[in-house]
C-alpha positions as CSV (number, residue, x, y, z in Angstrom):
1,M,0.0,0.0,0.1
2,I,1.4,3.4,-1.0
3,L,-1.3,5.6,0.0
4,S,-4.3,5.6,2.3
5,C,-7.1,8.0,3.3
6,H,-8.8,7.3,6.7
7,N,-12.1,8.9,7.7
8,I,-11.5,12.0,5.8
9,C,-14.1,14.9,6.5
10,K,-14.4,18.3,4.9
11,A,-17.2,20.8,5.0
12,F,-17.5,24.4,3.7
13,G,-19.9,26.1,6.0
14,T,-22.9,23.9,6.6
15,D,-22.3,21.9,3.3
16,E,-20.6,18.6,4.2
17,I,-18.5,17.6,1.0
18,L,-16.7,14.6,2.4
19,K,-18.0,12.3,5.2
20,S,-15.6,9.8,6.7
21,V,-13.9,9.1,3.4
22,S,-11.6,6.0,3.6
23,F,-9.9,4.0,0.8
24,H,-6.3,3.0,-0.2
25,I,-4.0,2.7,-3.2
26,E,-1.5,0.0,-3.9
27,E,1.8,0.4,-5.5
28,H,1.5,0.7,-9.3
29,E,-2.3,0.8,-9.1
30,K,-4.2,3.0,-11.4
31,A,-7.5,4.4,-9.9
32,A,-10.3,6.9,-10.8
33,V,-12.2,9.2,-8.6
34,V,-15.7,9.8,-10.0
35,G,-18.8,11.6,-9.0
36,I,-21.0,14.4,-10.2
37,N,-19.7,18.0,-10.4
38,G,-19.4,19.4,-6.9
39,A,-19.1,16.1,-5.2
40,G,-15.7,16.8,-3.9
41,K,-13.3,15.0,-6.2
42,S,-10.9,17.9,-6.8
43,T,-11.2,18.8,-2.9
44,L,-10.0,15.2,-2.2
45,L,-7.1,15.5,-4.3
46,R,-6.1,18.8,-2.8
47,I,-6.3,17.3,0.6
48,I,-4.2,14.4,-0.4
49,V,-1.3,16.6,-1.7
50,G,-1.7,19.1,1.2
51,Q,-3.1,22.0,-0.5
52,E,-6.2,21.8,1.7
53,T,-6.7,20.7,5.3
54,A,-9.2,18.1,6.2
55,D,-11.4,18.8,9.1
56,E,-11.1,15.4,10.3
57,G,-9.1,12.2,9.3
58,E,-5.6,11.6,7.9
59,V,-3.8,10.9,4.7
60,T,-0.9,8.4,4.9
61,I,1.7,8.1,2.3
62,A,4.4,5.4,2.2
63,K,7.7,6.5,3.6
64,G,10.1,7.9,0.9
65,S,7.3,8.1,-1.8
66,T,7.1,11.2,-4.0
67,I,3.9,12.6,-5.0
68,G,2.9,14.9,-8.1
69,Y,-0.3,16.7,-8.8
70,L,-1.8,18.2,-12.0
71,A,-4.7,20.7,-11.1
72,Q,-7.5,21.7,-13.6
73,Q,-6.1,25.2,-13.7
74,N,-2.5,25.9,-14.0
75,M,-0.6,29.3,-13.6
76,L,2.6,28.7,-15.4
77,S,4.3,31.9,-16.5
78,G,7.6,33.3,-17.6
79,S,9.6,33.8,-20.8
80,R,11.2,30.4,-20.9
81,S,10.3,28.3,-23.9
82,I,8.0,25.2,-23.8
83,Y,11.0,22.9,-24.1
84,D,13.1,24.7,-21.4
85,E,10.1,24.8,-19.0
86,V,9.6,21.0,-19.3
87,A,13.4,20.5,-19.3
88,E,13.4,22.0,-15.7
89,V,12.3,18.7,-14.3
90,M,15.3,16.9,-15.8
91,Q,17.9,19.3,-14.3
92,D,19.5,16.8,-12.2
93,V,20.4,14.6,-15.3
94,I,21.4,17.8,-17.2
95,D,23.8,18.7,-14.2
96,L,25.3,15.2,-14.3
97,E,25.9,15.6,-18.1
98,N,27.5,18.9,-17.6
99,S,29.8,17.5,-14.8
100,L,31.0,14.7,-17.2
101,R,31.8,17.3,-19.8
102,D,33.8,19.4,-17.3
103,M,35.7,16.4,-16.0
104,E,36.7,15.3,-19.4
105,L,38.1,18.8,-20.0
106,Q,40.0,18.5,-16.6
107,M,41.5,15.2,-17.5
108,N,43.8,16.9,-20.1
109,E,45.4,19.0,-17.4
110,T,45.6,16.5,-14.4
111,S,48.0,13.7,-13.6
112,G,49.1,11.3,-10.9
113,D,47.0,10.7,-7.8
114,E,44.7,13.6,-8.7
115,L,43.9,12.1,-12.0
116,D,43.1,8.7,-10.3
117,R,40.6,10.5,-8.0
118,L,39.1,12.3,-11.0
119,M,38.8,9.2,-13.0
120,E,37.0,7.5,-10.0
121,R,34.6,10.6,-9.7
122,Y,34.1,10.4,-13.6
123,H,33.1,6.6,-13.5
124,Q,30.7,7.3,-10.5
125,T,29.2,10.2,-12.3
126,Q,28.8,8.3,-15.6
127,T,27.1,5.4,-13.8
128,R,24.6,7.7,-12.1
129,F,24.1,9.4,-15.5
130,E,23.4,6.2,-17.2
131,Q,21.2,4.9,-14.4
132,A,19.1,8.1,-14.7
133,G,18.6,7.5,-18.5
134,G,20.9,10.3,-19.2
135,Y,21.5,9.5,-22.9
136,A,17.8,9.7,-23.7
137,W,16.7,12.7,-21.8
138,K,16.5,15.0,-24.8
139,S,14.3,12.4,-26.7
140,E,12.2,11.8,-23.7
141,I,11.3,15.4,-23.5
142,A,10.6,15.6,-27.2
143,G,8.5,12.4,-27.2
144,V,6.3,13.7,-24.2
145,L,5.8,17.1,-25.9
146,R,4.9,15.5,-29.2
147,G,2.6,13.0,-27.5
148,L,0.7,16.1,-25.9
149,G,0.1,17.6,-29.2
150,F,3.0,20.1,-29.5
151,T,4.8,20.3,-32.8
152,D,8.7,20.7,-32.9
153,E,8.2,24.3,-34.2
154,E,6.3,25.1,-31.0
155,F,9.0,23.9,-28.7
156,S,10.6,27.3,-28.8
157,K,7.4,29.3,-28.0
158,P,7.5,31.2,-24.8
159,V,5.1,30.0,-21.9
160,D,3.8,33.5,-21.5
161,T,2.3,33.4,-25.1
162,L,0.4,30.1,-24.5
163,S,-3.4,29.7,-24.0
164,G,-4.7,28.2,-20.7
165,G,-5.2,24.9,-22.4
166,Q,-1.6,24.9,-23.7
167,K,-0.2,25.8,-20.2
168,T,-2.0,22.8,-18.8
169,R,-0.4,20.6,-21.4
170,V,2.9,21.9,-20.5
171,A,2.3,21.2,-16.8
172,L,1.1,17.7,-17.7
173,G,4.4,17.1,-19.5
174,K,6.5,18.3,-16.5
175,L,4.6,16.1,-14.2
176,L,5.0,13.0,-16.5
177,L,8.7,13.5,-16.9
178,S,9.0,14.0,-13.1
179,S,7.8,10.5,-12.6
180,P,6.6,10.7,-9.1
181,D,5.7,7.5,-7.1
182,I,2.1,8.8,-6.9
183,M,0.6,10.9,-9.7
184,L,-2.6,12.8,-9.1
185,L,-4.3,14.0,-12.3
186,D,-7.4,16.3,-12.3
187,E,-9.1,16.2,-15.7
188,P,-6.0,15.5,-17.6
189,T,-7.8,14.9,-20.9
190,N,-9.1,18.4,-20.9
191,H,-7.5,20.4,-23.9
192,L,-6.1,17.1,-25.5
193,D,-7.2,16.0,-28.9
194,L,-7.9,12.3,-29.7
195,N,-4.4,11.4,-30.8
196,S,-2.9,13.0,-27.4
197,I,-5.6,11.3,-25.3
198,E,-4.6,7.9,-26.8
199,W,-1.0,8.7,-26.3
200,L,-1.6,9.5,-22.7
201,E,-3.6,6.3,-22.1
202,N,-0.7,4.2,-23.3
203,Y,1.8,6.3,-21.3
204,L,-0.1,5.9,-18.0
205,L,-0.8,2.1,-18.7
206,N,3.1,1.7,-18.8
207,Y,3.8,4.0,-16.0
208,R,5.7,2.4,-13.0
209,G,4.1,4.4,-10.3
210,A,0.5,4.7,-8.9
211,V,-2.0,7.0,-10.5
212,I,-5.2,8.6,-9.2
213,V,-7.2,10.3,-11.9
214,V,-10.3,12.5,-11.9
215,A,-11.9,12.4,-15.3
216,H,-15.2,12.2,-17.0
217,D,-13.9,10.5,-20.2
218,R,-15.3,7.0,-20.0
219,Y,-13.2,5.7,-22.8
220,F,-10.1,6.8,-21.0
221,L,-11.1,5.3,-17.6
222,N,-11.9,2.0,-19.3
223,K,-8.5,1.9,-20.7
224,V,-6.5,3.1,-17.8
225,V,-7.9,2.2,-14.4
226,S,-8.4,-0.9,-12.4
227,K,-10.2,0.6,-9.5
228,V,-13.0,3.3,-9.2
229,V,-13.4,5.3,-6.1
230,E,-17.0,6.9,-6.2
231,I,-17.9,9.9,-4.1
232,D,-21.7,10.0,-3.8
233,Q,-23.4,12.3,-1.3
234,G,-20.2,12.8,0.6
235,H,-19.6,9.0,1.0
236,V,-17.1,6.8,-0.7
237,M,-17.4,3.4,-2.1
238,T,-14.6,1.5,-3.9
239,F,-15.3,-0.8,-6.9
240,P,-12.8,-3.1,-8.5
241,G,-12.3,-3.0,-12.3
242,D,-12.7,-0.5,-15.0
243,Y,-15.5,2.1,-15.7
244,N,-17.8,-0.6,-17.2
245,A,-17.4,-2.9,-14.3
246,Y,-18.1,0.0,-12.0
247,S,-21.3,0.9,-13.9
248,V,-22.5,-2.6,-13.4
249,Q,-21.6,-2.9,-9.8
250,K,-22.9,0.5,-9.1
251,Q,-26.3,-0.3,-10.5
252,Q,-26.5,-3.6,-8.4
253,V,-25.4,-1.7,-5.2
254,R,-28.0,0.9,-5.7
255,E,-30.8,-1.6,-6.4
256,S,-29.8,-3.5,-3.3
257,R,-29.6,-0.3,-1.2
258,L,-32.9,1.0,-2.6
259,K,-34.6,-2.3,-1.8
260,A,-33.3,-2.3,1.8
261,W,-34.5,1.3,2.3
262,M,-37.9,0.6,0.8
263,N,-38.2,-2.4,3.2
264,Q,-37.2,-0.3,6.2
265,Q,-39.7,2.4,5.2
266,A,-42.4,-0.2,5.1
267,Q,-41.5,-1.5,8.5
268,I,-41.4,1.9,9.9
269,R,-44.9,2.8,8.4
270,H,-46.3,-0.4,9.8
271,Q,-44.8,0.3,13.3
272,E,-46.3,3.8,13.2
273,E,-49.7,2.5,12.2
274,V,-49.6,0.0,15.1
275,I,-48.6,2.7,17.6
276,A,-51.3,5.0,16.4
277,K,-53.9,2.1,16.8
278,L,-52.8,1.3,20.3
279,K,-52.9,5.0,21.4
280,S,-56.4,5.1,19.9
281,F,-57.6,2.4,22.5
282,N,-56.7,5.0,25.1
283,R,-56.0,2.4,27.9
284,E,-53.1,2.2,30.2
285,K,-51.7,-1.1,28.9
286,S,-52.1,-0.1,25.2
287,I,-50.5,3.2,25.8
288,K,-47.5,1.7,27.5
289,R,-47.2,-0.8,24.6
290,A,-47.3,2.1,22.2
291,E,-44.6,4.0,24.1
292,S,-42.5,0.9,24.1
293,R,-42.7,0.5,20.4
294,E,-42.0,4.3,20.0
295,K,-38.6,3.8,22.0
296,M,-37.7,0.8,19.8
297,L,-38.6,2.8,16.6
298,D,-36.4,5.7,17.8
299,K,-33.4,3.3,18.1
300,I,-33.6,2.1,14.6
301,E,-30.7,3.3,12.5
302,R,-32.4,5.0,9.6
303,L,-31.0,4.0,6.2
304,E,-30.2,7.0,3.9
305,K,-32.3,7.0,0.7
306,P,-30.0,6.2,-2.4
307,S,-29.7,9.1,-4.8
308,E,-32.0,9.0,-7.7
309,A,-30.6,7.4,-10.8
310,R,-30.3,9.8,-13.8
311,S,-32.1,12.7,-11.9
312,D,-29.3,15.4,-12.5
313,M,-30.7,17.2,-15.5
314,H,-33.9,17.2,-17.6
315,L,-33.3,17.7,-21.2
316,T,-35.6,17.2,-24.1
317,L,-34.6,18.4,-27.6
318,T,-37.6,18.6,-29.9
319,P,-37.7,20.3,-33.3
320,R,-40.6,22.7,-33.8
321,I,-40.9,22.0,-37.5
322,E,-39.3,19.4,-39.8
323,S,-36.7,20.5,-42.3
324,G,-36.3,19.6,-45.9
325,K,-34.3,16.3,-46.8
326,D,-31.2,18.3,-47.8
327,V,-30.2,20.1,-44.5
328,L,-26.7,21.6,-45.5
329,S,-24.5,21.6,-48.7
330,A,-21.0,23.1,-48.8
331,E,-18.7,23.2,-51.9
332,H,-15.0,24.1,-52.3
333,L,-14.6,25.6,-48.9
334,S,-11.1,26.9,-48.1
335,K,-9.6,28.8,-45.1
336,A,-6.2,29.9,-44.0
337,F,-4.9,32.1,-41.3
338,E,-1.2,32.1,-40.8
339,F,-1.2,28.8,-42.7
340,P,-3.9,26.9,-44.6
341,L,-6.5,24.9,-42.4
342,F,-8.3,23.3,-45.2
343,D,-8.6,23.3,-48.9
344,D,-11.6,22.6,-51.4
345,L,-13.8,20.9,-48.9
346,D,-17.3,19.5,-50.0
347,L,-19.7,18.6,-47.4
348,S,-23.4,17.5,-47.4
349,I,-25.6,16.6,-44.5
350,R,-29.2,15.1,-44.8
351,R,-32.1,15.2,-42.6
352,G,-31.9,13.0,-39.5
353,E,-28.1,12.4,-39.6
354,K,-26.0,12.5,-36.5
355,V,-22.5,13.6,-37.8
356,A,-19.4,13.8,-35.8
357,L,-16.6,16.1,-36.9
358,I,-13.2,15.0,-35.4
359,G,-9.6,15.9,-35.9
360,N,-6.5,17.2,-34.2
361,N,-6.3,20.4,-32.3
362,G,-5.7,23.2,-34.8
363,T,-7.1,21.4,-37.9
364,G,-10.0,24.0,-38.1
365,K,-13.0,22.1,-36.8
366,S,-14.5,25.1,-34.7
367,T,-13.6,27.4,-37.7
368,L,-15.5,25.1,-40.1
369,L,-18.6,25.2,-37.8
370,K,-18.4,29.0,-37.7
371,I,-18.3,29.1,-41.5
372,L,-21.2,26.8,-41.8
373,I,-23.4,28.9,-39.6
374,G,-22.2,32.3,-41.1
375,M,-20.3,33.5,-38.1
376,M,-17.0,33.6,-40.2
377,D,-16.4,33.9,-43.9
378,A,-14.5,31.3,-45.9
379,D,-11.7,32.3,-48.2
380,S,-13.4,30.5,-51.0
381,G,-16.4,28.3,-51.6
382,S,-20.0,28.4,-50.7
383,V,-22.5,27.1,-48.0
384,R,-26.3,26.6,-48.7
385,L,-28.9,25.6,-46.0
386,G,-31.9,23.4,-47.0
387,T,-35.5,24.5,-46.7
388,K,-37.0,25.2,-43.4
389,V,-33.6,24.6,-41.6
390,H,-33.5,26.1,-38.1
391,I,-30.1,26.0,-36.5
392,G,-29.3,25.7,-32.7
393,Y,-25.7,26.4,-32.0
394,Y,-23.7,25.4,-28.9
395,D,-20.3,27.2,-28.7
396,Q,-17.6,25.5,-26.6
397,E,-16.3,29.0,-25.5
398,H,-19.9,30.1,-24.8
399,Q,-19.4,33.3,-26.6
400,I,-23.2,33.4,-27.5
401,L,-23.8,34.1,-23.7
402,H,-23.8,37.6,-22.5
403,P,-21.4,37.9,-19.5
404,D,-23.2,41.1,-18.0
405,K,-26.6,39.4,-18.0
406,T,-28.1,37.3,-15.2
407,L,-29.2,33.7,-16.1
408,F,-32.8,34.8,-15.8
409,Q,-32.1,37.7,-18.3
410,E,-30.2,35.5,-20.7
411,L,-33.3,33.2,-21.2
412,Q,-35.8,36.0,-20.9
413,D,-34.2,38.1,-23.7
414,A,-33.7,35.1,-25.8
415,Y,-37.3,33.9,-25.5
416,P,-39.5,36.9,-24.5
417,S,-42.6,34.8,-25.1
418,L,-41.7,32.8,-21.8
419,N,-43.2,33.9,-18.5
420,N,-41.3,34.0,-15.3
421,T,-42.5,30.5,-14.2
422,Q,-41.5,28.9,-17.3
423,I,-38.0,30.5,-17.2
424,R,-37.5,29.4,-13.6
425,D,-38.7,25.8,-14.4
426,T,-36.3,25.6,-17.3
427,L,-33.3,26.8,-15.3
428,A,-34.3,24.4,-12.4
429,A,-34.3,21.5,-15.0
430,F,-30.5,22.5,-15.4
431,L,-29.8,22.7,-11.6
432,F,-30.2,26.5,-11.3
433,T,-32.6,27.1,-8.4
434,G,-33.4,29.8,-5.9
435,D,-31.2,32.8,-6.1
436,D,-28.8,31.1,-8.6
437,V,-31.1,32.5,-11.5
438,F,-29.8,36.0,-10.6
439,K,-26.1,35.2,-10.8
440,L,-24.2,37.0,-13.6
441,V,-23.1,34.8,-16.4
442,S,-19.5,36.1,-15.9
443,D,-19.5,34.5,-12.5
444,L,-20.4,30.9,-13.7
445,S,-18.0,28.1,-13.8
446,G,-17.3,26.4,-17.1
447,G,-19.7,23.5,-16.3
448,E,-22.5,26.1,-15.2
449,R,-22.0,27.9,-18.5
450,G,-22.4,24.6,-20.3
451,R,-25.7,23.8,-18.7
452,L,-27.0,27.3,-19.4
453,S,-26.1,27.0,-23.1
454,L,-27.9,23.5,-23.2
455,A,-31.0,25.2,-21.6
456,K,-30.9,27.7,-24.5
457,L,-30.5,25.0,-26.9
458,M,-33.5,23.0,-25.6
459,L,-35.7,26.1,-25.8
460,S,-34.6,26.9,-29.4
461,E,-36.7,24.0,-30.8
462,A,-34.2,24.0,-33.7
463,N,-34.2,21.0,-36.2
464,F,-30.4,21.3,-37.0
465,L,-28.1,21.3,-34.0
466,I,-24.5,22.4,-34.6
467,L,-22.5,21.5,-31.4
468,D,-18.9,22.4,-30.5
469,E,-17.5,20.3,-27.8
470,P,-20.9,20.0,-25.8
471,T,-19.6,17.6,-23.2
472,N,-16.7,19.8,-22.0
473,H,-17.2,20.5,-18.3
474,L,-20.0,18.1,-17.9
475,D,-19.9,15.3,-15.5
476,I,-20.6,11.7,-16.6
477,L,-24.2,11.7,-15.5
478,S,-24.9,14.9,-17.4
479,K,-23.1,13.5,-20.4
480,E,-25.3,10.5,-20.4
481,I,-28.4,12.6,-20.2
482,L,-27.2,14.6,-23.2
483,E,-26.5,11.5,-25.1
484,D,-30.0,10.1,-24.6
485,A,-31.5,13.4,-25.6
486,I,-29.5,13.4,-28.9
487,C,-30.3,9.8,-29.5
488,R,-34.0,10.5,-29.1
489,Y,-33.8,13.8,-31.2
490,T,-35.5,13.5,-34.5
491,G,-33.6,16.6,-36.2
492,T,-30.1,16.6,-37.6
493,V,-26.9,17.0,-35.6
494,L,-23.4,18.2,-36.6
495,C,-21.1,17.9,-33.5
496,V,-17.3,18.5,-32.9
497,S,-16.2,16.4,-29.9
498,H,-13.2,14.6,-28.4
499,D,-15.3,12.5,-26.2
500,R,-15.1,9.1,-27.9
501,W,-17.9,7.5,-25.7
502,F,-20.1,10.3,-26.6
503,I,-19.3,10.0,-30.5
504,N,-19.8,6.4,-30.2
505,R,-23.2,6.6,-28.8
506,T,-24.5,9.4,-30.8
507,A,-22.8,9.4,-34.2
508,T,-24.1,7.7,-37.3
509,R,-21.4,9.2,-39.5
510,I,-17.9,10.6,-38.9
511,L,-16.0,13.3,-40.7
512,D,-12.2,13.3,-40.0
513,L,-10.7,16.8,-40.8
514,T,-7.0,15.7,-41.5
515,G,-4.4,16.6,-44.0
516,R,-6.4,19.8,-44.8
517,T,-9.3,17.7,-46.2
518,L,-12.2,15.8,-45.0
519,I,-12.5,12.0,-44.9
520,E,-15.9,10.2,-44.3
521,Y,-16.8,7.1,-42.3
522,Q,-20.3,5.7,-42.4
523,G,-20.4,4.5,-38.9
524,N,-19.7,5.4,-35.2
525,Y,-16.4,5.7,-33.4
526,D,-15.8,1.9,-33.2
527,Y,-16.0,1.7,-36.9
528,Y,-13.7,4.6,-37.3
529,L,-11.2,2.8,-35.1
530,E,-11.4,-0.3,-37.0
531,K,-10.7,1.4,-40.3
532,H,-8.6,4.5,-39.8
533,E,-5.1,3.0,-39.1
534,E,-5.5,0.5,-42.0
535,L,-5.4,3.1,-44.8
536,T,-4.0,6.4,-43.6
537,H,-0.6,5.8,-45.2
538,R,-2.2,4.8,-48.4
539,F,-4.1,8.1,-49.1
540,L,-2.4,10.9,-47.2
541,S,0.9,12.3,-48.3
542,P,3.8,12.0,-45.8
543,E,3.5,15.7,-44.9
544,A,-0.2,15.3,-44.5
545,Q,0.3,12.2,-42.3
546,T,2.5,14.1,-39.9
547,H,-0.2,16.5,-39.1
548,S,-3.2,14.1,-39.4
549,S,-5.4,12.6,-36.8
550,G,-4.8,9.3,-38.3
551,G,-7.9,9.2,-40.2
552,T,-8.2,7.2,-43.5
553,I,-10.7,6.2,-46.1
554,A,-12.7,3.1,-45.3
555,S,-13.3,0.8,-48.1
556,G,-17.0,0.3,-49.0
557,N,-18.4,2.6,-46.2
558,A,-16.1,5.5,-46.5
559,S,-15.5,8.2,-49.2
560,H,-13.1,11.2,-49.6
561,L,-15.2,14.2,-49.7
562,S,-12.7,16.6,-51.3
563,M,-13.4,16.8,-55.0
564,Q,-9.7,16.8,-55.9
565,H,-9.2,13.3,-54.4
566,T,-11.1,11.1,-56.9
567,P,-8.6,8.0,-56.5
568,A,-9.6,7.6,-52.9
569,A,-13.3,7.8,-53.7
570,A,-12.8,5.4,-56.4
571,D,-11.1,3.1,-53.9
572,S,-14.0,3.3,-51.4
573,E,-16.1,1.8,-54.3
574,G,-13.6,-0.9,-55.0
575,R,-12.3,0.7,-58.3
576,Q,-8.7,1.7,-57.5
577,D,-6.7,1.7,-60.8
578,W,-3.7,-0.6,-61.5
579,K,-1.2,2.3,-61.6
580,K,-2.2,3.4,-58.1
581,Q,-1.6,0.0,-56.7
582,K,1.7,-0.4,-58.2
583,E,2.8,2.9,-56.7
584,E,1.6,1.9,-53.3
585,Q,3.5,-1.5,-53.7
586,A,6.7,0.4,-54.6
587,L,6.4,2.8,-51.6
588,E,5.9,-0.2,-49.3
589,R,8.9,-2.0,-50.6
590,K,11.0,1.3,-50.0
591,R,9.6,1.7,-46.6
592,A,10.4,-2.1,-45.6
593,A,13.9,-1.7,-46.9
594,R,14.5,1.5,-45.2
595,L,13.1,-0.1,-41.8
596,R,15.6,-3.0,-42.2
597,E,18.5,-0.6,-42.9
598,V,17.7,1.5,-39.8
599,E,17.3,-1.8,-37.6
600,D,20.8,-3.0,-38.8
601,K,22.4,0.4,-37.9
602,I,20.8,0.4,-34.5
603,S,22.0,-3.2,-33.9
604,A,25.5,-2.2,-34.9
605,L,25.6,1.0,-32.7
606,E,24.3,-0.9,-29.7
607,S,26.9,-3.5,-30.1
608,R,29.7,-1.0,-30.2
609,D,28.2,0.9,-27.2
610,G,28.5,-2.4,-25.2
611,E,32.1,-2.9,-26.5
612,I,33.0,0.6,-25.2
613,D,31.5,-0.2,-21.8
614,T,33.7,-3.4,-21.5
615,D,36.9,-1.4,-22.7
616,L,36.2,1.4,-20.0
617,E,36.4,-1.2,-17.4
618,K,39.9,-2.4,-18.3
619,E,42.9,-1.0,-16.4
620,E,44.9,-0.3,-19.4
621,V,42.1,1.8,-20.8
622,Y,40.8,3.7,-17.7
623,T,44.3,4.7,-16.7
624,D,44.9,6.4,-20.2
625,I,43.5,9.8,-20.4
626,A,43.5,10.0,-24.2
627,K,41.7,6.7,-24.6
628,V,39.0,7.5,-22.0
629,T,38.4,10.8,-23.6
630,A,38.1,9.3,-27.0
631,L,35.9,6.4,-25.9
632,S,33.5,8.9,-23.9
633,E,33.2,11.1,-27.0
634,E,32.5,8.1,-29.2
635,K,29.9,6.8,-26.7
636,A,28.1,10.3,-26.5
637,Q,28.1,10.3,-30.5
638,I,26.6,6.8,-30.5
639,A,23.8,8.0,-28.0
640,R,23.0,11.0,-30.4
641,Q,22.9,8.7,-33.5
642,L,20.8,6.2,-31.6
643,E,18.4,8.8,-30.6
644,E,17.9,9.9,-34.2
645,L,17.6,6.3,-35.4
646,Y,15.0,5.2,-32.7
647,E,12.7,8.3,-34.0
648,Q,13.2,7.0,-37.5
649,W,12.4,3.6,-36.6
650,S,9.2,4.7,-34.8
651,E,8.1,6.5,-37.9
652,L,8.8,3.6,-40.2
653,A,7.4,1.0,-38.2
């Protein structure tokens, strides 16, 4: 056991957030902390790391264990570059490398016993350097930054110029590279695109330490965790297994608790009826019996009623009128800012479709949505809406909300036909009750703004919903309610999302914005996963592959939407021409040959590296300054060459 929480209690005023919370984490264990927004998940993490103090209880961490924490909001600042900011956590290794270089210079000016002492220090430092993975520290930093979605060109960007989301990714990179024994992550998948989320999943699966993560990404939890710690109404219950196992067990526990509560309530009502009947006889014996039963009833430990399942929000999306069959048509759309986002895009959506738009951060997904609804102009191309199409738009940055209005005013001004009771009822359905309705929009949290935007969306009665990251800041229960509402919705949906579970449940078609073009998949996210890796390298140029989300054209059920890529469209119908096949076969032969060449070079260099280690242990070598210096320089050169070759091998393989 590496960490335990025992009887942790925490209250803010009269609001008890945590009530006698107890659980433990084993070494190397990956655990999730789940619960609705406001349940106390982040508070619990802050108590564990000592940023907040529990009212009662204690946190115990195994002696000598280190702990690291990623908060939802990070306040990184300074003029250092992204690379230098992250490299800070590797300073011990960097210092060892600098010491080795300094000692190598000193060897040329030292002799006798002093040289022997210097050589001993050098070997000790070199051993520590190697044990710390010193020869790979630069590639480790680059690998983590790339995995978190930063391009090599962005490594030199000053931290002060980054957005809040980018700063959070930098903070996550620093934490991963610091490799604490216990890692606490609060919503680590926020601000990550699909590729980066999948990279983080694999990183954490192979991480040697223990991980406690707060996340609402159900795909992520299923992949990473083997234990779920649930906070419900201040109490904690621990479930073994991934998120799916937790969901099944949670329902079983709830049904059992509800049955026990209902049985107890029936017994209490029966006793109360008997007591009332005995008292009605108005005789001394019957009154004494009634009093005796009352005392027994008072001693009963009353069970707490289990929280209602799926009672968090009440969301119903209903179109006012039906649109025409052709809802949206776009042709030859192009858009560029400092660099091109997309070129010559064609897109069509028909009534009743649920379309998910996916792609890496920065590929232009939100920009494309804004062009489609007329909030932004394309550089070229045209957009046409079908007949009787009424758009309801959900903006991930909630710019359609007015910061200086109250919640009540926001709905009242948008829908003047609603009376006060209707407005209050609508806000209550999204958990805004009492004086909450008079809060300013500017004072709301991200989750509260999301719920207010969903309330406006529900009232719009639109028949074409365009949603930009609608699940951001929503807890799992609220996400499920939104998913159910979209699945029941009879209108048309176009949605940008990084939530793979949400996409899988709601989408009937996926558009992947990658390589400055759109690729279509006639299916949900599981279908996309099945097909995208298979054909990416076949139909995107090497440059486009570098910046792509891994999307491909799926044979039969997928078609390229850009007018300029007719060979890919032909392949999706099984008509790829003979010349194209030959070109692909030639490229594959070149790739395989290059891969073998790189593997041979790696093998030779690793063998030579081992020979140098053996030579450095020989007395006739380590007493010869010139030989030691030459071999050390050769070893450093081998490390640099291997670093480059490992990257090449990763790309080719």
